[in-house]
All heavy atoms as TSV, in Angstrom:
chain	resi	resn	atom	element	x	y	z
A	1	MET	N	N	-16.638	132.355	-13.311
A	1	MET	CA	C	-15.668	131.341	-13.638
A	1	MET	C	C	-16.355	130.010	-13.939
A	1	MET	O	O	-16.031	129.315	-14.884
A	1	MET	CB	C	-14.729	131.240	-12.454
A	1	MET	CG	C	-13.783	130.092	-12.520
A	1	MET	SD	S	-12.420	130.518	-13.628
A	1	MET	CE	C	-11.439	129.123	-13.435
A	2	MET	N	N	-17.334	129.627	-13.116
A	2	MET	CA	C	-17.993	128.331	-13.285
A	2	MET	C	C	-18.831	128.265	-14.527
A	2	MET	O	O	-18.977	127.269	-15.135
A	2	MET	CB	C	-18.835	127.981	-12.040
A	2	MET	CG	C	-17.987	127.686	-10.813
A	2	MET	SD	S	-16.701	126.438	-11.085
A	2	MET	CE	C	-17.658	125.006	-11.433
A	3	ARG	N	N	-19.399	129.430	-14.916
A	3	ARG	CA	C	-20.188	129.426	-16.134
A	3	ARG	C	C	-19.319	129.196	-17.380
A	3	ARG	O	O	-19.652	128.499	-18.287
A	3	ARG	CB	C	-20.941	130.746	-16.290
A	3	ARG	CG	C	-22.006	130.948	-15.286
A	3	ARG	CD	C	-22.714	132.259	-15.453
A	3	ARG	NE	N	-23.355	132.660	-14.242
A	3	ARG	CZ	C	-22.995	133.686	-13.499
A	3	ARG	NH1	N	-22.070	134.498	-13.903
A	3	ARG	NH2	N	-23.619	133.936	-12.357
A	4	THR	N	N	-18.131	129.774	-17.317
A	4	THR	CA	C	-17.181	129.634	-18.445
A	4	THR	C	C	-16.719	128.174	-18.513
A	4	THR	O	O	-16.625	127.607	-19.603
A	4	THR	CB	C	-15.992	130.570	-18.227
A	4	THR	OG1	O	-16.488	131.895	-18.062
A	4	THR	CG2	C	-15.093	130.581	-19.421
A	5	VAL	N	N	-16.406	127.588	-17.379
A	5	VAL	CA	C	-15.967	126.209	-17.321
A	5	VAL	C	C	-17.091	125.273	-17.804
A	5	VAL	O	O	-16.883	124.332	-18.557
A	5	VAL	CB	C	-15.447	125.836	-15.922
A	5	VAL	CG1	C	-15.190	124.316	-15.831
A	5	VAL	CG2	C	-14.229	126.612	-15.567
A	6	THR	N	N	-18.307	125.565	-17.346
A	6	THR	CA	C	-19.463	124.751	-17.780
A	6	THR	C	C	-19.645	124.861	-19.281
A	6	THR	O	O	-19.906	123.868	-19.952
A	6	THR	CB	C	-20.769	125.212	-17.064
A	6	THR	OG1	O	-20.550	125.085	-15.648
A	6	THR	CG2	C	-21.940	124.405	-17.462
A	7	GLY	N	N	-19.494	126.043	-19.846
A	7	GLY	CA	C	-19.604	126.223	-21.292
A	7	GLY	C	C	-18.553	125.434	-22.038
A	7	GLY	O	O	-18.827	124.790	-23.034
A	8	ALA	N	N	-17.307	125.445	-21.511
A	8	ALA	CA	C	-16.225	124.682	-22.162
A	8	ALA	C	C	-16.502	123.180	-22.092
A	8	ALA	O	O	-16.255	122.443	-23.081
A	8	ALA	CB	C	-14.922	125.005	-21.501
A	9	ILE	N	N	-17.029	122.738	-20.966
A	9	ILE	CA	C	-17.340	121.309	-20.866
A	9	ILE	C	C	-18.467	120.887	-21.796
A	9	ILE	O	O	-18.444	119.830	-22.441
A	9	ILE	CB	C	-17.685	120.940	-19.393
A	9	ILE	CG1	C	-16.411	121.059	-18.522
A	9	ILE	CG2	C	-18.320	119.569	-19.263
A	9	ILE	CD1	C	-16.673	120.994	-17.050
A	10	LEU	N	N	-19.488	121.748	-21.951
A	10	LEU	CA	C	-20.604	121.449	-22.822
A	10	LEU	C	C	-20.146	121.462	-24.298
A	10	LEU	O	O	-20.619	120.675	-25.086
A	10	LEU	CB	C	-21.734	122.408	-22.606
A	10	LEU	CG	C	-22.540	122.214	-21.303
A	10	LEU	CD1	C	-23.520	123.332	-21.076
A	10	LEU	CD2	C	-23.260	120.896	-21.318
A	11	LEU	N	N	-19.240	122.368	-24.628
A	11	LEU	CA	C	-18.723	122.420	-25.975
A	11	LEU	C	C	-17.889	121.106	-26.270
A	11	LEU	O	O	-18.002	120.566	-27.385
A	11	LEU	CB	C	-17.864	123.656	-26.196
A	11	LEU	CG	C	-18.604	124.950	-26.289
A	11	LEU	CD1	C	-17.593	126.102	-26.412
A	11	LEU	CD2	C	-19.560	124.970	-27.435
A	12	THR	N	N	-17.150	120.644	-25.324
A	12	THR	CA	C	-16.422	119.404	-25.484
A	12	THR	C	C	-17.347	118.249	-25.598
A	12	THR	O	O	-17.163	117.337	-26.459
A	12	THR	CB	C	-15.479	119.178	-24.283
A	12	THR	OG1	O	-14.626	120.325	-24.156
A	12	THR	CG2	C	-14.647	117.947	-24.422
A	13	ALA	N	N	-18.433	118.219	-24.838
A	13	ALA	CA	C	-19.417	117.185	-24.931
A	13	ALA	C	C	-20.111	117.153	-26.302
A	13	ALA	O	O	-20.432	116.102	-26.895
A	13	ALA	CB	C	-20.467	117.283	-23.819
A	14	ALA	N	N	-20.376	118.377	-26.867
A	14	ALA	CA	C	-21.003	118.465	-28.163
A	14	ALA	C	C	-20.069	117.910	-29.215
A	14	ALA	O	O	-20.514	117.199	-30.107
A	14	ALA	CB	C	-21.298	119.926	-28.496
A	15	GLU	N	N	-18.794	118.208	-29.138
A	15	GLU	CA	C	-17.832	117.663	-30.107
A	15	GLU	C	C	-17.745	116.155	-29.996
A	15	GLU	O	O	-17.741	115.434	-31.036
A	15	GLU	CB	C	-16.449	118.284	-29.832
A	15	GLU	CG	C	-15.382	117.957	-30.900
A	15	GLU	CD	C	-14.749	116.641	-30.618
A	15	GLU	OE1	O	-14.571	116.238	-29.476
A	15	GLU	OE2	O	-14.326	116.009	-31.608
A	16	GLN	N	N	-17.742	115.598	-28.783
A	16	GLN	CA	C	-17.664	114.163	-28.610
A	16	GLN	C	C	-18.956	113.491	-29.131
A	16	GLN	O	O	-18.899	112.413	-29.686
A	16	GLN	CB	C	-17.440	113.822	-27.145
A	16	GLN	CG	C	-16.073	114.162	-26.675
A	16	GLN	CD	C	-15.034	113.262	-27.335
A	16	GLN	OE1	O	-15.151	112.053	-27.389
A	16	GLN	NE2	N	-14.002	113.892	-27.917
A	17	CYS	N	N	-20.075	114.099	-28.861
A	17	CYS	CA	C	-21.358	113.565	-29.352
A	17	CYS	C	C	-21.395	113.505	-30.872
A	17	CYS	O	O	-21.815	112.496	-31.460
A	17	CYS	CB	C	-22.498	114.414	-28.789
A	17	CYS	SG	S	-24.066	113.712	-28.896
A	18	TYR	N	N	-20.921	114.547	-31.496
A	18	TYR	CA	C	-20.905	114.560	-32.980
A	18	TYR	C	C	-19.915	113.520	-33.510
A	18	TYR	O	O	-20.169	112.845	-34.499
A	18	TYR	CB	C	-20.566	115.945	-33.528
A	18	TYR	CG	C	-20.639	116.001	-35.029
A	18	TYR	CD1	C	-21.866	116.018	-35.686
A	18	TYR	CD2	C	-19.474	116.006	-35.786
A	18	TYR	CE1	C	-21.923	116.050	-37.038
A	18	TYR	CE2	C	-19.546	116.030	-37.192
A	18	TYR	CZ	C	-20.773	116.072	-37.770
A	18	TYR	OH	O	-20.823	116.085	-39.148
A	19	ALA	N	N	-18.767	113.408	-32.861
A	19	ALA	CA	C	-17.786	112.424	-33.295
A	19	ALA	C	C	-18.307	111.009	-33.168
A	19	ALA	O	O	-18.102	110.135	-34.029
A	19	ALA	CB	C	-16.491	112.573	-32.431
A	20	HIS	N	N	-19.052	110.734	-32.100
A	20	HIS	CA	C	-19.666	109.425	-31.949
A	20	HIS	C	C	-20.742	109.191	-33.062
A	20	HIS	O	O	-20.842	108.054	-33.511
A	20	HIS	CB	C	-20.283	109.276	-30.573
A	20	HIS	CG	C	-19.327	108.876	-29.518
A	20	HIS	ND1	N	-18.437	109.767	-28.967
A	20	HIS	CD2	C	-19.037	107.682	-28.917
A	20	HIS	CE1	C	-17.716	109.176	-28.040
A	20	HIS	NE2	N	-18.040	107.864	-28.011
A	21	ALA	N	N	-21.428	110.199	-33.425
A	21	ALA	CA	C	-22.434	110.053	-34.520
A	21	ALA	C	C	-21.767	109.695	-35.814
A	21	ALA	O	O	-22.320	108.970	-36.582
A	21	ALA	CB	C	-23.236	111.347	-34.662
A	22	CYS	N	N	-20.573	110.175	-36.026
A	22	CYS	CA	C	-19.831	109.887	-37.257
A	22	CYS	C	C	-19.154	108.542	-37.235
A	22	CYS	O	O	-18.874	107.935	-38.290
A	22	CYS	CB	C	-18.798	110.969	-37.543
A	22	CYS	SG	S	-19.551	112.559	-37.891
A	23	LEU	N	N	-18.840	108.014	-36.059
A	23	LEU	CA	C	-18.035	106.807	-35.962
A	23	LEU	C	C	-18.819	105.516	-35.700
A	23	LEU	O	O	-18.239	104.424	-35.667
A	23	LEU	CB	C	-16.994	106.971	-34.827
A	23	LEU	CG	C	-15.907	108.000	-35.112
A	23	LEU	CD1	C	-15.006	108.181	-33.905
A	23	LEU	CD2	C	-15.104	107.605	-36.317
A	24	VAL	N	N	-20.118	105.625	-35.477
A	24	VAL	CA	C	-20.932	104.398	-35.240
A	24	VAL	C	C	-20.963	103.612	-36.554
A	24	VAL	O	O	-21.185	104.174	-37.608
A	24	VAL	CB	C	-22.331	104.764	-34.804
A	24	VAL	CG1	C	-23.225	103.562	-34.736
A	24	VAL	CG2	C	-22.260	105.424	-33.415
A	25	PRO	N	N	-20.677	102.304	-36.496
A	25	PRO	CA	C	-20.628	101.476	-37.711
A	25	PRO	C	C	-22.017	101.318	-38.373
A	25	PRO	O	O	-23.037	101.675	-37.844
A	25	PRO	CB	C	-20.100	100.144	-37.257
A	25	PRO	CG	C	-20.243	100.098	-35.794
A	25	PRO	CD	C	-20.332	101.546	-35.309
A	26	PHE	N	N	-21.995	100.730	-39.586
A	26	PHE	CA	C	-23.087	100.718	-40.512
A	26	PHE	C	C	-24.464	100.312	-39.987
A	26	PHE	O	O	-25.371	101.082	-40.150
A	26	PHE	CB	C	-22.767	99.828	-41.738
A	26	PHE	CG	C	-23.933	99.472	-42.565
A	26	PHE	CD1	C	-24.618	100.453	-43.283
A	26	PHE	CD2	C	-24.432	98.181	-42.622
A	26	PHE	CE1	C	-25.724	100.166	-43.994
A	26	PHE	CE2	C	-25.548	97.889	-43.340
A	26	PHE	CZ	C	-26.191	98.865	-44.052
A	27	PRO	N	N	-24.663	99.197	-39.382
A	27	PRO	CA	C	-26.083	98.815	-39.124
A	27	PRO	C	C	-26.807	99.822	-38.231
A	27	PRO	O	O	-28.010	99.957	-38.307
A	27	PRO	CB	C	-25.997	97.442	-38.456
A	27	PRO	CG	C	-24.645	96.939	-38.710
A	27	PRO	CD	C	-23.765	98.118	-38.978
A	28	HIS	N	N	-26.095	100.492	-37.380
A	28	HIS	CA	C	-26.736	101.375	-36.436
A	28	HIS	C	C	-26.417	102.843	-36.666
A	28	HIS	O	O	-26.769	103.702	-35.857
A	28	HIS	CB	C	-26.274	101.006	-34.995
A	28	HIS	CG	C	-26.511	99.577	-34.651
A	28	HIS	ND1	N	-27.766	99.090	-34.510
A	28	HIS	CD2	C	-25.661	98.532	-34.501
A	28	HIS	CE1	C	-27.675	97.745	-34.235
A	28	HIS	NE2	N	-26.380	97.415	-34.252
A	29	HIS	N	N	-25.802	103.170	-37.796
A	29	HIS	CA	C	-25.397	104.536	-38.056
A	29	HIS	C	C	-26.571	105.519	-38.155
A	29	HIS	O	O	-26.525	106.609	-37.572
A	29	HIS	CB	C	-24.550	104.609	-39.341
A	29	HIS	CG	C	-24.147	106.015	-39.670
A	29	HIS	ND1	N	-23.143	106.671	-38.973
A	29	HIS	CD2	C	-24.618	106.882	-40.612
A	29	HIS	CE1	C	-23.045	107.874	-39.467
A	29	HIS	NE2	N	-23.902	108.035	-40.462
A	30	ASP	N	N	-27.607	105.102	-38.856
A	30	ASP	CA	C	-28.761	106.025	-39.010
A	30	ASP	C	C	-29.460	106.308	-37.695
A	30	ASP	O	O	-29.784	107.445	-37.403
A	30	ASP	CB	C	-29.754	105.426	-40.013
A	30	ASP	CG	C	-29.213	105.382	-41.427
A	30	ASP	OD1	O	-28.313	106.214	-41.705
A	30	ASP	OD2	O	-29.640	104.538	-42.210
A	31	ALA	N	N	-29.633	105.273	-36.889
A	31	ALA	CA	C	-30.288	105.490	-35.591
A	31	ALA	C	C	-29.439	106.351	-34.681
A	31	ALA	O	O	-29.919	107.216	-33.970
A	31	ALA	CB	C	-30.611	104.168	-34.958
A	32	ALA	N	N	-28.114	106.087	-34.672
A	32	ALA	CA	C	-27.213	106.854	-33.872
A	32	ALA	C	C	-27.178	108.309	-34.319
A	32	ALA	O	O	-27.143	109.233	-33.468
A	32	ALA	CB	C	-25.832	106.225	-33.881
A	33	ALA	N	N	-27.125	108.504	-35.622
A	33	ALA	CA	C	-27.081	109.888	-36.126
A	33	ALA	C	C	-28.359	110.666	-35.779
A	33	ALA	O	O	-28.334	111.866	-35.483
A	33	ALA	CB	C	-26.887	109.892	-37.629
A	34	GLN	N	N	-29.506	109.983	-35.731
A	34	GLN	CA	C	-30.756	110.641	-35.376
A	34	GLN	C	C	-30.786	111.080	-33.940
A	34	GLN	O	O	-31.544	111.997	-33.571
A	34	GLN	CB	C	-31.968	109.715	-35.674
A	34	GLN	CG	C	-32.263	109.513	-37.105
A	34	GLN	CD	C	-33.395	108.578	-37.340
A	34	GLN	OE1	O	-33.865	107.914	-36.432
A	34	GLN	NE2	N	-33.845	108.507	-38.613
A	35	VAL	N	N	-29.997	110.443	-33.088
A	35	VAL	CA	C	-29.960	110.784	-31.677
A	35	VAL	C	C	-28.781	111.750	-31.400
A	35	VAL	O	O	-28.955	112.806	-30.784
A	35	VAL	CB	C	-29.825	109.565	-30.797
A	35	VAL	CG1	C	-29.599	109.943	-29.337
A	35	VAL	CG2	C	-31.052	108.665	-30.943
A	36	PHE	N	N	-27.599	111.383	-31.903
A	36	PHE	CA	C	-26.387	112.127	-31.522
A	36	PHE	C	C	-26.257	113.498	-32.220
A	36	PHE	O	O	-25.732	114.419	-31.605
A	36	PHE	CB	C	-25.172	111.281	-31.814
A	36	PHE	CG	C	-24.901	110.168	-30.839
A	36	PHE	CD1	C	-24.555	108.939	-31.259
A	36	PHE	CD2	C	-24.993	110.408	-29.466
A	36	PHE	CE1	C	-24.328	107.908	-30.349
A	36	PHE	CE2	C	-24.775	109.414	-28.555
A	36	PHE	CZ	C	-24.434	108.157	-29.000
A	37	VAL	N	N	-26.692	113.606	-33.447
A	37	VAL	CA	C	-26.502	114.918	-34.109
A	37	VAL	C	C	-27.405	115.966	-33.470
A	37	VAL	O	O	-26.933	117.087	-33.158
A	37	VAL	CB	C	-26.749	114.777	-35.622
A	37	VAL	CG1	C	-26.794	116.122	-36.314
A	37	VAL	CG2	C	-25.685	113.899	-36.252
A	38	PRO	N	N	-28.726	115.722	-33.230
A	38	PRO	CA	C	-29.510	116.763	-32.561
A	38	PRO	C	C	-28.996	117.025	-31.139
A	38	PRO	O	O	-29.008	118.178	-30.671
A	38	PRO	CB	C	-30.906	116.185	-32.499
A	38	PRO	CG	C	-30.979	115.201	-33.608
A	38	PRO	CD	C	-29.595	114.661	-33.703
A	39	ALA	N	N	-28.544	115.974	-30.441
A	39	ALA	CA	C	-27.993	116.180	-29.111
A	39	ALA	C	C	-26.753	117.050	-29.145
A	39	ALA	O	O	-26.526	117.915	-28.267
A	39	ALA	CB	C	-27.668	114.843	-28.457
A	40	SER	N	N	-25.911	116.852	-30.158
A	40	SER	CA	C	-24.697	117.707	-30.266
A	40	SER	C	C	-25.058	119.149	-30.544
A	40	SER	O	O	-24.399	120.052	-30.094
A	40	SER	CB	C	-23.752	117.137	-31.308
A	40	SER	OG	O	-24.298	117.264	-32.613
A	41	VAL	N	N	-26.101	119.328	-31.337
A	41	VAL	CA	C	-26.528	120.736	-31.612
A	41	VAL	C	C	-27.067	121.413	-30.336
A	41	VAL	O	O	-26.739	122.574	-30.050
A	41	VAL	CB	C	-27.598	120.763	-32.724
A	41	VAL	CG1	C	-28.222	122.120	-32.892
A	41	VAL	CG2	C	-27.039	120.265	-34.028
A	42	VAL	N	N	-27.818	120.674	-29.542
A	42	VAL	CA	C	-28.309	121.233	-28.284
A	42	VAL	C	C	-27.164	121.522	-27.325
A	42	VAL	O	O	-27.114	122.590	-26.685
A	42	VAL	CB	C	-29.337	120.285	-27.614
A	42	VAL	CG1	C	-29.681	120.694	-26.214
A	42	VAL	CG2	C	-30.585	120.189	-28.495
A	43	LEU	N	N	-26.230	120.562	-27.208
A	43	LEU	CA	C	-25.064	120.810	-26.346
A	43	LEU	C	C	-24.197	121.977	-26.821
A	43	LEU	O	O	-23.665	122.745	-26.045
A	43	LEU	CB	C	-24.207	119.538	-26.272
A	43	LEU	CG	C	-24.816	118.386	-25.453
A	43	LEU	CD1	C	-23.980	117.133	-25.678
A	43	LEU	CD2	C	-24.867	118.740	-23.998
A	44	LEU	N	N	-24.063	122.080	-28.138
A	44	LEU	CA	C	-23.338	123.242	-28.709
A	44	LEU	C	C	-23.998	124.567	-28.351
A	44	LEU	O	O	-23.339	125.549	-27.932
A	44	LEU	CB	C	-23.237	123.084	-30.224
A	44	LEU	CG	C	-22.556	124.227	-30.966
A	44	LEU	CD1	C	-21.054	124.283	-30.643
A	44	LEU	CD2	C	-22.762	124.086	-32.468
A	45	ALA	N	N	-25.311	124.631	-28.502
A	45	ALA	CA	C	-26.046	125.860	-28.189
A	45	ALA	C	C	-25.912	126.211	-26.708
A	45	ALA	O	O	-25.648	127.328	-26.317
A	45	ALA	CB	C	-27.496	125.735	-28.584
A	46	LEU	N	N	-26.109	125.208	-25.855
A	46	LEU	CA	C	-25.996	125.452	-24.408
A	46	LEU	C	C	-24.567	125.842	-23.993
A	46	LEU	O	O	-24.371	126.715	-23.197
A	46	LEU	CB	C	-26.393	124.171	-23.624
A	46	LEU	CG	C	-27.918	123.927	-23.551
A	46	LEU	CD1	C	-28.132	122.566	-22.888
A	46	LEU	CD2	C	-28.605	125.017	-22.792
A	47	GLY	N	N	-23.599	125.188	-24.624
A	47	GLY	CA	C	-22.206	125.504	-24.346
A	47	GLY	C	C	-21.879	126.930	-24.698
A	47	GLY	O	O	-21.214	127.665	-23.987
A	48	LEU	N	N	-22.330	127.380	-25.890
A	48	LEU	CA	C	-22.078	128.762	-26.304
A	48	LEU	C	C	-22.762	129.736	-25.425
A	48	LEU	O	O	-22.192	130.788	-25.088
A	48	LEU	CB	C	-22.522	128.915	-27.782
A	48	LEU	CG	C	-21.605	128.261	-28.794
A	48	LEU	CD1	C	-22.221	128.396	-30.213
A	48	LEU	CD2	C	-20.208	128.864	-28.754
A	49	VAL	N	N	-23.994	129.438	-25.001
A	49	VAL	CA	C	-24.728	130.354	-24.137
A	49	VAL	C	C	-23.961	130.510	-22.778
A	49	VAL	O	O	-23.760	131.620	-22.336
A	49	VAL	CB	C	-26.190	129.834	-23.890
A	49	VAL	CG1	C	-26.829	130.555	-22.697
A	49	VAL	CG2	C	-26.988	130.028	-25.130
A	50	PHE	N	N	-23.574	129.374	-22.188
A	50	PHE	CA	C	-22.863	129.442	-20.933
A	50	PHE	C	C	-21.519	130.122	-21.090
A	50	PHE	O	O	-21.138	130.875	-20.191
A	50	PHE	CB	C	-22.678	128.024	-20.348
A	50	PHE	CG	C	-23.799	127.595	-19.431
A	50	PHE	CD1	C	-24.832	126.854	-19.975
A	50	PHE	CD2	C	-23.768	127.861	-18.119
A	50	PHE	CE1	C	-25.873	126.443	-19.150
A	50	PHE	CE2	C	-24.831	127.481	-17.293
A	50	PHE	CZ	C	-25.854	126.730	-17.814
A	51	LEU	N	N	-20.815	129.837	-22.166
A	51	LEU	CA	C	-19.524	130.433	-22.351
A	51	LEU	C	C	-19.615	131.978	-22.494
A	51	LEU	O	O	-18.882	132.709	-21.865
A	51	LEU	CB	C	-18.798	129.836	-23.561
A	51	LEU	CG	C	-17.390	130.194	-23.787
A	51	LEU	CD1	C	-16.501	129.610	-22.638
A	51	LEU	CD2	C	-16.871	129.648	-25.091
A	52	VAL	N	N	-20.538	132.407	-23.327
A	52	VAL	CA	C	-20.719	133.885	-23.545
A	52	VAL	C	C	-21.228	134.499	-22.263
A	52	VAL	O	O	-20.738	135.603	-21.867
A	52	VAL	CB	C	-21.635	134.108	-24.725
A	52	VAL	CG1	C	-22.078	135.615	-24.803
A	52	VAL	CG2	C	-21.004	133.671	-26.021
A	53	TRP	N	N	-22.166	133.887	-21.581
A	53	TRP	CA	C	-22.693	134.383	-20.344
A	53	TRP	C	C	-21.560	134.541	-19.287
A	53	TRP	O	O	-21.485	135.534	-18.597
A	53	TRP	CB	C	-23.774	133.490	-19.829
A	53	TRP	CG	C	-24.508	133.886	-18.561
A	53	TRP	CD1	C	-24.639	135.134	-18.065
A	53	TRP	CD2	C	-25.175	133.027	-17.655
A	53	TRP	NE1	N	-25.351	135.104	-16.893
A	53	TRP	CE2	C	-25.696	133.819	-16.628
A	53	TRP	CE3	C	-25.427	131.648	-17.643
A	53	TRP	CZ2	C	-26.443	133.284	-15.558
A	53	TRP	CZ3	C	-26.132	131.139	-16.583
A	53	TRP	CH2	C	-26.652	131.937	-15.576
A	54	GLY	N	N	-20.724	133.541	-19.210
A	54	GLY	CA	C	-19.607	133.580	-18.263
A	54	GLY	C	C	-18.626	134.674	-18.605
A	54	GLY	O	O	-18.124	135.338	-17.705
A	55	VAL	N	N	-18.315	134.804	-19.876
A	55	VAL	CA	C	-17.352	135.869	-20.289
A	55	VAL	C	C	-17.908	137.247	-20.019
A	55	VAL	O	O	-17.172	138.157	-19.548
A	55	VAL	CB	C	-16.959	135.644	-21.731
A	55	VAL	CG1	C	-16.203	136.844	-22.245
A	55	VAL	CG2	C	-16.132	134.403	-21.909
A	56	LEU	N	N	-19.180	137.439	-20.282
A	56	LEU	CA	C	-19.782	138.768	-20.148
A	56	LEU	C	C	-20.033	139.154	-18.689
A	56	LEU	O	O	-20.014	140.340	-18.320
A	56	LEU	CB	C	-21.072	138.871	-20.905
A	56	LEU	CG	C	-20.941	138.805	-22.447
A	56	LEU	CD1	C	-22.323	138.864	-23.075
A	56	LEU	CD2	C	-20.078	139.916	-22.945
A	57	THR	N	N	-20.318	138.198	-17.832
A	57	THR	CA	C	-20.681	138.524	-16.455
A	57	THR	C	C	-19.508	138.342	-15.474
A	57	THR	O	O	-19.655	138.686	-14.289
A	57	THR	CB	C	-21.850	137.678	-15.983
A	57	THR	OG1	O	-21.499	136.282	-16.040
A	57	THR	CG2	C	-23.082	137.934	-16.793
A	58	GLU	N	N	-18.404	137.817	-15.905
A	58	GLU	CA	C	-17.267	137.631	-15.033
A	58	GLU	C	C	-16.672	139.006	-14.659
A	58	GLU	O	O	-16.321	139.772	-15.540
A	58	GLU	CB	C	-16.171	136.790	-15.729
A	58	GLU	CG	C	-14.995	136.488	-14.831
A	58	GLU	CD	C	-15.309	135.496	-13.755
A	58	GLU	OE1	O	-16.288	134.686	-13.906
A	58	GLU	OE2	O	-14.615	135.493	-12.766
A	59	PRO	N	N	-16.609	139.291	-13.386
A	59	PRO	CA	C	-16.061	140.580	-12.999
A	59	PRO	C	C	-14.542	140.623	-13.306
A	59	PRO	O	O	-13.836	139.646	-13.118
A	59	PRO	CB	C	-16.302	140.665	-11.481
A	59	PRO	CG	C	-16.444	139.263	-11.037
A	59	PRO	CD	C	-17.014	138.527	-12.229
A	60	ALA	N	N	-14.097	141.790	-13.748
A	60	ALA	CA	C	-12.682	141.949	-14.089
A	60	ALA	C	C	-11.897	142.000	-12.769
A	60	ALA	O	O	-12.217	142.776	-11.869
A	60	ALA	CB	C	-12.481	143.223	-14.910
A	61	ARG	N	N	-10.852	141.198	-12.694
A	61	ARG	CA	C	-10.001	141.207	-11.494
A	61	ARG	C	C	-8.835	142.190	-11.731
A	61	ARG	O	O	-8.199	142.143	-12.773
A	61	ARG	CB	C	-9.445	139.827	-11.254
A	61	ARG	CG	C	-10.530	138.816	-10.883
A	61	ARG	CD	C	-9.891	137.478	-10.639
A	61	ARG	NE	N	-10.951	136.493	-10.382
A	61	ARG	CZ	C	-10.733	135.193	-10.289
A	61	ARG	NH1	N	-9.532	134.735	-10.457
A	61	ARG	NH2	N	-11.698	134.361	-10.087
A	62	PRO	N	N	-8.621	143.033	-10.762
A	62	PRO	CA	C	-7.451	143.931	-10.954
A	62	PRO	C	C	-6.140	143.133	-10.860
A	62	PRO	O	O	-5.992	142.272	-10.041
A	62	PRO	CB	C	-7.596	144.930	-9.788
A	62	PRO	CG	C	-8.443	144.234	-8.788
A	62	PRO	CD	C	-9.305	143.279	-9.558
A	63	ARG	N	N	-5.244	143.494	-11.745
A	63	ARG	CA	C	-3.950	142.811	-11.779
A	63	ARG	C	C	-3.071	143.411	-10.736
A	63	ARG	O	O	-3.004	144.601	-10.544
A	63	ARG	CB	C	-3.308	142.892	-13.145
A	63	ARG	CG	C	-4.104	142.183	-14.208
A	63	ARG	CD	C	-3.332	142.210	-15.508
A	63	ARG	NE	N	-4.147	141.484	-16.524
A	63	ARG	CZ	C	-3.633	141.112	-17.643
A	63	ARG	NH1	N	-2.371	141.375	-17.943
A	63	ARG	NH2	N	-4.376	140.467	-18.512
A	64	ALA	N	N	-2.288	142.545	-10.097
A	64	ALA	CA	C	-1.335	143.042	-9.051
A	64	ALA	C	C	-0.151	143.668	-9.809
A	64	ALA	O	O	0.415	143.091	-10.699
A	64	ALA	CB	C	-0.865	141.905	-8.198
A	65	ASP	N	N	0.182	144.887	-9.404
A	65	ASP	CA	C	1.312	145.541	-10.057
A	65	ASP	C	C	2.635	144.928	-9.488
A	65	ASP	O	O	2.770	144.737	-8.291
A	65	ASP	CB	C	1.293	147.049	-9.716
A	65	ASP	CG	C	0.208	147.761	-10.475
A	65	ASP	OD1	O	-0.210	147.244	-11.516
A	65	ASP	OD2	O	-0.236	148.822	-9.967
A	66	LYS	N	N	3.512	144.640	-10.404
A	66	LYS	CA	C	4.793	144.109	-9.987
A	66	LYS	C	C	5.821	145.224	-9.989
A	66	LYS	O	O	6.617	145.395	-10.930
A	66	LYS	CB	C	5.214	142.991	-10.924
A	66	LYS	CG	C	4.278	141.780	-10.869
A	66	LYS	CD	C	4.773	140.672	-11.734
A	66	LYS	CE	C	3.791	139.497	-11.630
A	66	LYS	NZ	N	4.193	138.368	-12.456
A	67	ALA	N	N	5.805	146.046	-8.964
A	67	ALA	CA	C	6.672	147.229	-8.884
A	67	ALA	C	C	8.059	146.886	-8.379
A	67	ALA	O	O	8.934	147.658	-8.321
A	67	ALA	CB	C	6.026	148.283	-7.995
A	68	GLY	N	N	8.249	145.631	-8.016
A	68	GLY	CA	C	9.614	145.222	-7.614
A	68	GLY	C	C	9.635	144.950	-6.223
A	68	GLY	O	O	10.195	144.778	-5.306
């Protein structure tokens, strides 16, 4: 469960990092893009690894039968 949540948080951080790289105004856009775009790629990769790892290793929980 925690690996999946961690992956989701890292994916959200990657999206926010890329959005900030696109929204920084002109004088500092190039410097910000040089930092934020690679950081967003790293966060995206880590997020996907954690998300897939969490989905694959999460034990299946048996569902409670609602027999009435």
